[in-house]
Backbone atoms as SQL, in Angstrom:
CREATE TABLE atoms (id INTEGER PRIMARY KEY, chain TEXT, resi INTEGER, resn TEXT, atom TEXT, x REAL, y REAL, z REAL);
INSERT INTO atoms VALUES
  (1, 'A', 1, 'MET', 'N', 157.147, 64.430, 67.304),
  (2, 'A', 1, 'MET', 'CA', 157.218, 63.362, 68.140),
  (3, 'A', 1, 'MET', 'C', 155.851, 63.015, 68.655),
  (4, 'A', 2, 'ARG', 'N', 154.929, 63.856, 68.929),
  (5, 'A', 2, 'ARG', 'CA', 153.739, 63.837, 69.558),
  (6, 'A', 2, 'ARG', 'C', 152.913, 63.122, 67.886),
  (7, 'A', 3, 'THR', 'N', 153.018, 63.708, 66.928),
  (8, 'A', 3, 'THR', 'CA', 152.060, 63.121, 65.639),
  (9, 'A', 3, 'THR', 'C', 152.663, 61.838, 65.525),
  (10, 'A', 4, 'ARG', 'N', 153.874, 61.477, 65.717),
  (11, 'A', 4, 'ARG', 'CA', 154.137, 60.007, 65.355),
  (12, 'A', 4, 'ARG', 'C', 153.381, 59.217, 66.264),
  (13, 'A', 5, 'LEU', 'N', 153.449, 59.598, 67.405),
  (14, 'A', 5, 'LEU', 'CA', 152.616, 58.857, 68.569),
  (15, 'A', 5, 'LEU', 'C', 151.261, 58.589, 68.411),
  (16, 'A', 6, 'ILE', 'N', 150.688, 59.771, 68.102),
  (17, 'A', 6, 'ILE', 'CA', 149.320, 59.729, 67.722),
  (18, 'A', 6, 'ILE', 'C', 149.133, 58.651, 66.417),
  (19, 'A', 7, 'THR', 'N', 150.071, 58.859, 65.644),
  (20, 'A', 7, 'THR', 'CA', 149.811, 57.968, 64.160),
  (21, 'A', 7, 'THR', 'C', 149.841, 56.638, 64.582),
  (22, 'A', 8, 'TYR', 'N', 151.009, 56.355, 65.370),
  (23, 'A', 8, 'TYR', 'CA', 150.872, 54.977, 65.965),
  (24, 'A', 8, 'TYR', 'C', 150.070, 54.363, 66.762),
  (25, 'A', 9, 'TRP', 'N', 149.323, 55.259, 67.810),
  (26, 'A', 9, 'TRP', 'CA', 148.105, 54.733, 68.387),
  (27, 'A', 9, 'TRP', 'C', 147.024, 54.706, 67.481),
  (28, 'A', 10, 'GLU', 'N', 146.896, 55.259, 66.317),
  (29, 'A', 10, 'GLU', 'CA', 145.935, 54.995, 65.249),
  (30, 'A', 10, 'GLU', 'C', 145.936, 53.828, 64.514),
  (31, 'A', 11, 'ILE', 'N', 147.388, 53.219, 64.413),
  (32, 'A', 11, 'ILE', 'CA', 147.516, 52.183, 63.739),
  (33, 'A', 11, 'ILE', 'C', 147.022, 51.255, 64.643),
  (34, 'A', 12, 'LEU', 'N', 147.446, 51.307, 65.812),
  (35, 'A', 12, 'LEU', 'CA', 147.406, 50.037, 66.785),
  (36, 'A', 12, 'LEU', 'C', 145.696, 49.977, 67.140),
  (37, 'A', 13, 'HIS', 'N', 145.147, 50.926, 66.904),
  (38, 'A', 13, 'HIS', 'CA', 143.780, 51.164, 67.239),
  (39, 'A', 13, 'HIS', 'C', 142.931, 50.472, 66.522),
  (40, 'A', 14, 'SER', 'N', 143.227, 50.875, 65.085),
  (41, 'A', 14, 'SER', 'CA', 142.315, 50.385, 63.971),
  (42, 'A', 14, 'SER', 'C', 142.390, 48.742, 63.556),
  (43, 'A', 15, 'ASN', 'N', 143.397, 48.295, 64.333),
  (44, 'A', 15, 'ASN', 'CA', 143.848, 46.780, 63.975),
  (45, 'A', 15, 'ASN', 'C', 142.690, 46.001, 64.717),
  (46, 'A', 16, 'TYR', 'N', 142.265, 44.929, 64.433),
  (47, 'A', 16, 'TYR', 'CA', 141.271, 43.898, 65.076),
  (48, 'A', 16, 'TYR', 'C', 141.994, 43.108, 66.247),
  (49, 'A', 17, 'TRP', 'N', 143.400, 42.912, 66.355),
  (50, 'A', 17, 'TRP', 'CA', 143.954, 41.929, 67.104),
  (51, 'A', 17, 'TRP', 'C', 144.582, 42.921, 68.427),
  (52, 'A', 18, 'LEU', 'N', 144.295, 43.913, 68.516),
  (53, 'A', 18, 'LEU', 'CA', 144.827, 44.731, 69.656),
  (54, 'A', 18, 'LEU', 'C', 143.974, 44.315, 71.020),
  (55, 'A', 19, 'VAL', 'N', 142.606, 44.316, 70.898),
  (56, 'A', 19, 'VAL', 'CA', 141.955, 44.366, 71.891),
  (57, 'A', 19, 'VAL', 'C', 141.897, 42.468, 72.549),
  (58, 'A', 20, 'PRO', 'N', 141.881, 41.721, 71.320),
  (59, 'A', 20, 'PRO', 'CA', 142.138, 40.396, 71.923),
  (60, 'A', 20, 'PRO', 'C', 143.256, 39.962, 72.644),
  (61, 'A', 21, 'THR', 'N', 144.309, 40.464, 72.049),
  (62, 'A', 21, 'THR', 'CA', 145.753, 40.530, 72.485),
  (63, 'A', 21, 'THR', 'C', 145.763, 40.967, 73.792),
  (64, 'A', 22, 'LEU', 'N', 145.385, 42.236, 74.282),
  (65, 'A', 22, 'LEU', 'CA', 145.274, 42.789, 75.403),
  (66, 'A', 22, 'LEU', 'C', 144.417, 41.611, 76.544),
  (67, 'A', 23, 'MET', 'N', 143.423, 41.292, 76.029),
  (68, 'A', 23, 'MET', 'CA', 142.560, 40.500, 76.838),
  (69, 'A', 23, 'MET', 'C', 143.157, 39.071, 77.398),
  (70, 'A', 24, 'LEU', 'N', 143.970, 38.668, 76.158),
  (71, 'A', 24, 'LEU', 'CA', 144.760, 37.158, 76.431),
  (72, 'A', 24, 'LEU', 'C', 145.716, 37.638, 77.552),
  (73, 'A', 25, 'GLY', 'N', 146.411, 38.696, 77.410),
  (74, 'A', 25, 'GLY', 'CA', 147.673, 39.029, 78.359),
  (75, 'A', 25, 'GLY', 'C', 146.912, 39.324, 79.966),
  (76, 'A', 26, 'VAL', 'N', 145.713, 39.798, 80.034),
  (77, 'A', 26, 'VAL', 'CA', 145.106, 40.175, 81.343),
  (78, 'A', 26, 'VAL', 'C', 144.650, 38.709, 82.023),
  (79, 'A', 27, 'SER', 'N', 144.287, 37.877, 80.669),
  (80, 'A', 27, 'SER', 'CA', 143.764, 36.560, 81.443),
  (81, 'A', 27, 'SER', 'C', 144.921, 35.735, 81.806),
  (82, 'A', 28, 'ILE', 'N', 145.893, 35.645, 81.207),
  (83, 'A', 28, 'ILE', 'CA', 147.115, 34.986, 81.829),
  (84, 'A', 28, 'ILE', 'C', 147.732, 35.356, 83.015),
  (85, 'A', 29, 'ILE', 'N', 147.828, 37.104, 83.128),
  (86, 'A', 29, 'ILE', 'CA', 148.085, 37.364, 84.381),
  (87, 'A', 29, 'ILE', 'C', 147.228, 37.364, 85.599),
  (88, 'A', 30, 'LEU', 'N', 145.992, 37.088, 85.497),
  (89, 'A', 30, 'LEU', 'CA', 145.035, 36.716, 86.287),
  (90, 'A', 30, 'LEU', 'C', 144.875, 35.275, 86.646),
  (91, 'A', 31, 'ALA', 'N', 145.342, 34.520, 85.721),
  (92, 'A', 31, 'ALA', 'CA', 145.413, 32.978, 86.008),
  (93, 'A', 31, 'ALA', 'C', 146.516, 32.805, 86.990),
  (94, 'A', 32, 'PHE', 'N', 147.730, 33.393, 86.735),
  (95, 'A', 32, 'PHE', 'CA', 148.624, 33.306, 87.302),
  (96, 'A', 32, 'PHE', 'C', 148.743, 33.871, 88.910),
  (97, 'A', 33, 'GLY', 'N', 147.976, 34.832, 89.170),
  (98, 'A', 33, 'GLY', 'CA', 147.637, 35.474, 89.961),
  (99, 'A', 33, 'GLY', 'C', 146.727, 34.618, 91.090),
  (100, 'A', 34, 'MET', 'N', 145.854, 34.085, 90.318),
  (101, 'A', 34, 'MET', 'CA', 144.470, 33.434, 91.155),
  (102, 'A', 34, 'MET', 'C', 145.247, 31.774, 91.586),
  (103, 'A', 35, 'ILE', 'N', 146.070, 31.491, 90.924),
  (104, 'A', 35, 'ILE', 'CA', 147.010, 30.565, 91.217),
  (105, 'A', 35, 'ILE', 'C', 147.740, 30.704, 92.725),
  (106, 'A', 36, 'ARG', 'N', 148.497, 31.748, 92.486),
  (107, 'A', 36, 'ARG', 'CA', 149.340, 32.045, 93.822),
  (108, 'A', 36, 'ARG', 'C', 148.294, 32.580, 94.963),
  (109, 'A', 37, 'LEU', 'N', 147.249, 33.103, 94.582),
  (110, 'A', 37, 'LEU', 'CA', 146.371, 33.489, 95.590),
  (111, 'A', 37, 'LEU', 'C', 145.862, 32.197, 96.288),
  (112, 'A', 38, 'ASP', 'N', 145.547, 31.227, 95.459),
  (113, 'A', 38, 'ASP', 'CA', 145.024, 29.847, 95.946),
  (114, 'A', 38, 'ASP', 'C', 146.268, 29.371, 96.819),
  (115, 'A', 39, 'GLU', 'N', 147.463, 29.318, 96.351),
  (116, 'A', 39, 'GLU', 'CA', 148.636, 28.621, 97.145),
  (117, 'A', 39, 'GLU', 'C', 148.567, 29.445, 98.619),
  (118, 'A', 40, 'LEU', 'N', 148.292, 30.932, 98.702),
  (119, 'A', 40, 'LEU', 'CA', 148.453, 31.837, 99.945),
  (120, 'A', 40, 'LEU', 'C', 147.552, 31.245, 100.880),
  (121, 'A', 41, 'VAL', 'N', 146.038, 31.317, 100.387),
  (122, 'A', 41, 'VAL', 'CA', 144.966, 31.201, 101.031),
  (123, 'A', 41, 'VAL', 'C', 144.948, 29.797, 101.648),
  (124, 'A', 42, 'GLN', 'N', 145.116, 29.618, 102.702),
  (125, 'A', 42, 'GLN', 'CA', 144.726, 28.214, 103.567),
  (126, 'A', 42, 'GLN', 'C', 143.571, 28.050, 104.372),
  (127, 'A', 43, 'LEU', 'N', 142.572, 27.379, 103.792),
  (128, 'A', 43, 'LEU', 'CA', 141.266, 27.148, 104.501),
  (129, 'A', 43, 'LEU', 'C', 141.761, 25.893, 105.504),
  (130, 'A', 44, 'GLN', 'N', 141.548, 26.285, 106.916),
  (131, 'A', 44, 'GLN', 'CA', 141.544, 25.237, 107.909),
  (132, 'A', 44, 'GLN', 'C', 140.430, 24.125, 107.769),
  (133, 'A', 45, 'ASN', 'N', 139.322, 24.671, 107.889),
  (134, 'A', 45, 'ASN', 'CA', 137.976, 23.657, 108.039),
  (135, 'A', 45, 'ASN', 'C', 137.805, 22.969, 106.609),
  (136, 'A', 46, 'ASN', 'N', 136.866, 22.748, 106.236),
  (137, 'A', 46, 'ASN', 'CA', 136.548, 22.314, 104.993),
  (138, 'A', 46, 'ASN', 'C', 136.514, 23.345, 103.771),
  (139, 'A', 47, 'PRO', 'N', 137.464, 23.193, 103.058),
  (140, 'A', 47, 'PRO', 'CA', 137.621, 24.335, 101.986),
  (141, 'A', 47, 'PRO', 'C', 136.408, 24.472, 101.392),
  (142, 'A', 48, 'SER', 'N', 135.493, 23.449, 101.012),
  (143, 'A', 48, 'SER', 'CA', 134.419, 23.573, 99.961),
  (144, 'A', 48, 'SER', 'C', 133.212, 24.154, 100.508),
  (145, 'A', 49, 'THR', 'N', 133.103, 24.262, 101.810),
  (146, 'A', 49, 'THR', 'CA', 131.831, 24.915, 102.400),
  (147, 'A', 49, 'THR', 'C', 131.469, 26.450, 102.311),
  (148, 'A', 50, 'TRP', 'N', 132.637, 27.118, 101.876),
  (149, 'A', 50, 'TRP', 'CA', 132.277, 28.478, 101.536),
  (150, 'A', 50, 'TRP', 'C', 131.994, 28.802, 100.170),
  (151, 'A', 51, 'VAL', 'N', 131.974, 27.634, 99.418),
  (152, 'A', 51, 'VAL', 'CA', 131.806, 28.046, 97.881),
  (153, 'A', 51, 'VAL', 'C', 129.993, 27.239, 97.966),
  (154, 'A', 52, 'TYR', 'N', 129.914, 26.144, 98.335),
  (155, 'A', 52, 'TYR', 'CA', 128.536, 25.487, 98.314),
  (156, 'A', 52, 'TYR', 'C', 128.572, 24.438, 99.261),
  (157, 'A', 53, 'GLY', 'N', 127.643, 24.412, 100.319),
  (158, 'A', 53, 'GLY', 'CA', 127.604, 23.446, 101.517),
  (159, 'A', 53, 'GLY', 'C', 126.562, 22.413, 101.172),
  (160, 'A', 54, 'GLY', 'N', 125.990, 22.292, 99.830),
  (161, 'A', 54, 'GLY', 'CA', 125.265, 21.212, 99.704),
  (162, 'A', 54, 'GLY', 'C', 125.793, 19.950, 98.858),
  (163, 'A', 55, 'GLY', 'N', 124.949, 18.942, 98.756),
  (164, 'A', 55, 'GLY', 'CA', 125.609, 17.384, 98.136),
  (165, 'A', 55, 'GLY', 'C', 125.904, 17.318, 96.660),
  (166, 'A', 56, 'PRO', 'N', 125.978, 16.223, 96.268),
  (167, 'A', 56, 'PRO', 'CA', 126.218, 15.762, 94.852),
  (168, 'A', 56, 'PRO', 'C', 125.143, 16.274, 94.142),
  (169, 'A', 57, 'GLU', 'N', 123.702, 16.037, 94.656),
  (170, 'A', 57, 'GLU', 'CA', 122.527, 16.078, 93.972),
  (171, 'A', 57, 'GLU', 'C', 122.341, 17.520, 93.658),
  (172, 'A', 58, 'GLY', 'N', 122.781, 18.366, 94.611),
  (173, 'A', 58, 'GLY', 'CA', 122.186, 20.013, 94.794),
  (174, 'A', 58, 'GLY', 'C', 123.252, 20.435, 93.491),
  (175, 'A', 59, 'VAL', 'N', 124.495, 19.822, 93.337),
  (176, 'A', 59, 'VAL', 'CA', 125.372, 20.527, 92.605),
  (177, 'A', 59, 'VAL', 'C', 124.979, 20.098, 91.135),
  (178, 'A', 60, 'ARG', 'N', 124.380, 18.993, 90.873),
  (179, 'A', 60, 'ARG', 'CA', 124.219, 18.350, 89.550),
  (180, 'A', 60, 'ARG', 'C', 122.678, 19.337, 89.263),
  (181, 'A', 61, 'THR', 'N', 122.196, 19.538, 90.317),
  (182, 'A', 61, 'THR', 'CA', 120.759, 20.470, 89.967),
  (183, 'A', 61, 'THR', 'C', 121.121, 21.875, 89.549),
  (184, 'A', 62, 'LEU', 'N', 122.263, 22.375, 90.314),
  (185, 'A', 62, 'LEU', 'CA', 122.640, 23.624, 89.716),
  (186, 'A', 62, 'LEU', 'C', 123.397, 23.709, 88.565),
  (187, 'A', 63, 'LEU', 'N', 124.285, 22.818, 88.116),
  (188, 'A', 63, 'LEU', 'CA', 124.815, 22.754, 86.930),
  (189, 'A', 63, 'LEU', 'C', 123.804, 22.546, 85.745),
  (190, 'A', 64, 'SER', 'N', 122.916, 21.294, 85.983),
  (191, 'A', 64, 'SER', 'CA', 122.027, 21.366, 84.912),
  (192, 'A', 64, 'SER', 'C', 120.798, 22.847, 84.734),
  (193, 'A', 65, 'ILE', 'N', 120.856, 23.244, 85.561),
  (194, 'A', 65, 'ILE', 'CA', 119.856, 24.981, 85.726),
  (195, 'A', 65, 'ILE', 'C', 120.916, 25.850, 84.578),
  (196, 'A', 66, 'ALA', 'N', 122.129, 25.496, 85.058),
  (197, 'A', 66, 'ALA', 'CA', 122.979, 26.639, 84.326),
  (198, 'A', 66, 'ALA', 'C', 123.118, 26.214, 83.086),
  (199, 'A', 67, 'ALA', 'N', 123.170, 25.116, 82.708),
  (200, 'A', 67, 'ALA', 'CA', 123.546, 24.521, 81.358),
  (201, 'A', 67, 'ALA', 'C', 122.108, 24.849, 80.490),
  (202, 'A', 68, 'GLY', 'N', 120.936, 24.714, 81.016),
  (203, 'A', 68, 'GLY', 'CA', 119.700, 24.772, 80.408),
  (204, 'A', 68, 'GLY', 'C', 119.447, 26.578, 79.982),
  (205, 'A', 69, 'SER', 'N', 119.802, 27.595, 81.122),
  (206, 'A', 69, 'SER', 'CA', 119.815, 28.786, 80.930),
  (207, 'A', 69, 'SER', 'C', 120.887, 29.051, 79.880),
  (208, 'A', 70, 'MET', 'N', 122.217, 28.513, 79.572),
  (209, 'A', 70, 'MET', 'CA', 123.007, 28.844, 78.491),
  (210, 'A', 70, 'MET', 'C', 122.470, 28.283, 77.062),
  (211, 'A', 71, 'ILE', 'N', 121.648, 27.446, 77.248),
  (212, 'A', 71, 'ILE', 'CA', 121.195, 26.947, 75.927),
  (213, 'A', 71, 'ILE', 'C', 119.839, 27.822, 75.582),
  (214, 'A', 72, 'SER', 'N', 119.269, 28.133, 76.276),
  (215, 'A', 72, 'SER', 'CA', 117.907, 29.085, 76.180),
  (216, 'A', 72, 'SER', 'C', 118.433, 30.309, 75.760),
  (217, 'A', 73, 'VAL', 'N', 119.540, 31.146, 76.324),
  (218, 'A', 73, 'VAL', 'CA', 120.157, 32.369, 75.653),
  (219, 'A', 73, 'VAL', 'C', 120.728, 32.038, 74.411),
  (220, 'A', 74, 'ALA', 'N', 121.378, 30.959, 74.014),
  (221, 'A', 74, 'ALA', 'CA', 121.838, 30.929, 72.656),
  (222, 'A', 74, 'ALA', 'C', 120.909, 30.639, 71.995),
  (223, 'A', 75, 'THR', 'N', 119.769, 29.907, 72.295),
  (224, 'A', 75, 'THR', 'CA', 118.577, 29.776, 71.048),
  (225, 'A', 75, 'THR', 'C', 118.074, 31.166, 70.901),
  (226, 'A', 76, 'LEU', 'N', 117.927, 32.032, 72.107),
  (227, 'A', 76, 'LEU', 'CA', 117.332, 33.243, 71.994),
  (228, 'A', 76, 'LEU', 'C', 118.125, 33.929, 70.996),
  (229, 'A', 77, 'THR', 'N', 119.265, 34.052, 71.121),
  (230, 'A', 77, 'THR', 'CA', 120.203, 34.821, 70.247),
  (231, 'A', 77, 'THR', 'C', 120.136, 34.367, 68.930),
  (232, 'A', 78, 'PHE', 'N', 120.187, 33.295, 68.563),
  (233, 'A', 78, 'PHE', 'CA', 120.129, 32.628, 67.266),
  (234, 'A', 78, 'PHE', 'C', 119.034, 32.954, 66.829),
  (235, 'A', 79, 'SER', 'N', 117.662, 32.867, 67.489),
  (236, 'A', 79, 'SER', 'CA', 116.420, 33.009, 66.886),
  (237, 'A', 79, 'SER', 'C', 116.357, 34.610, 66.325),
  (238, 'A', 80, 'ILE', 'N', 116.600, 35.701, 67.233),
  (239, 'A', 80, 'ILE', 'CA', 116.862, 37.008, 67.115),
  (240, 'A', 80, 'ILE', 'C', 117.470, 37.236, 65.809),
  (241, 'A', 81, 'THR', 'N', 118.640, 36.543, 65.685),
  (242, 'A', 81, 'THR', 'CA', 119.665, 37.071, 64.462),
  (243, 'A', 81, 'THR', 'C', 118.811, 36.657, 63.268),
  (244, 'A', 82, 'ILE', 'N', 118.296, 35.295, 63.258),
  (245, 'A', 82, 'ILE', 'CA', 117.654, 34.971, 62.063),
  (246, 'A', 82, 'ILE', 'C', 116.150, 35.874, 61.710),
  (247, 'A', 83, 'VAL', 'N', 115.851, 36.357, 62.582),
  (248, 'A', 83, 'VAL', 'CA', 114.580, 37.338, 62.485),
  (249, 'A', 83, 'VAL', 'C', 114.998, 38.659, 61.831),
  (250, 'A', 84, 'ALA', 'N', 116.122, 39.145, 62.386),
  (251, 'A', 84, 'ALA', 'CA', 116.777, 40.533, 62.154),
  (252, 'A', 84, 'ALA', 'C', 117.360, 40.125, 60.758),
  (253, 'A', 85, 'LEU', 'N', 117.627, 39.077, 60.027),
  (254, 'A', 85, 'LEU', 'CA', 118.531, 38.785, 58.935),
  (255, 'A', 85, 'LEU', 'C', 117.159, 38.447, 58.169),
  (256, 'A', 86, 'SER', 'N', 116.246, 37.975, 58.312),
  (257, 'A', 86, 'SER', 'CA', 115.096, 37.921, 57.269),
  (258, 'A', 86, 'SER', 'C', 114.313, 39.092, 57.055),
  (259, 'A', 87, 'LEU', 'N', 114.333, 39.942, 58.171),
  (260, 'A', 87, 'LEU', 'CA', 113.695, 41.012, 58.193),
  (261, 'A', 87, 'LEU', 'C', 114.446, 42.436, 57.241),
  (262, 'A', 88, 'ALA', 'N', 116.084, 42.135, 57.188),
  (263, 'A', 88, 'ALA', 'CA', 116.635, 43.002, 56.409),
  (264, 'A', 88, 'ALA', 'C', 116.754, 43.011, 55.046);
C-alpha cells in the first residue's frame, strides 16, 4: 500500500500541471474568501481613506511610477536573458 502511494505521489510530482492547478485552486478559494470578507467588513466613514487618502493626481502618479517600474524590470530581465543566451 505504501509503495503504491509513493508511486502515485512521484507520478503527480513529476507532472508539470500539479503546481499550477494547486495555485489556481488556492486563488479561487482566496477570491471567494476576499469577496466574503469584503461583505462582512463594513467601514462606516470614508472607505477609501484607509487605502490611500490622496486625490486623483496622486493616484495617477502612483500608477505611473508602478507602471514605469514594471517596464524597467521587464526590460532588465529581457536584457539579462539576451546576454546569457549570447554568452552560452
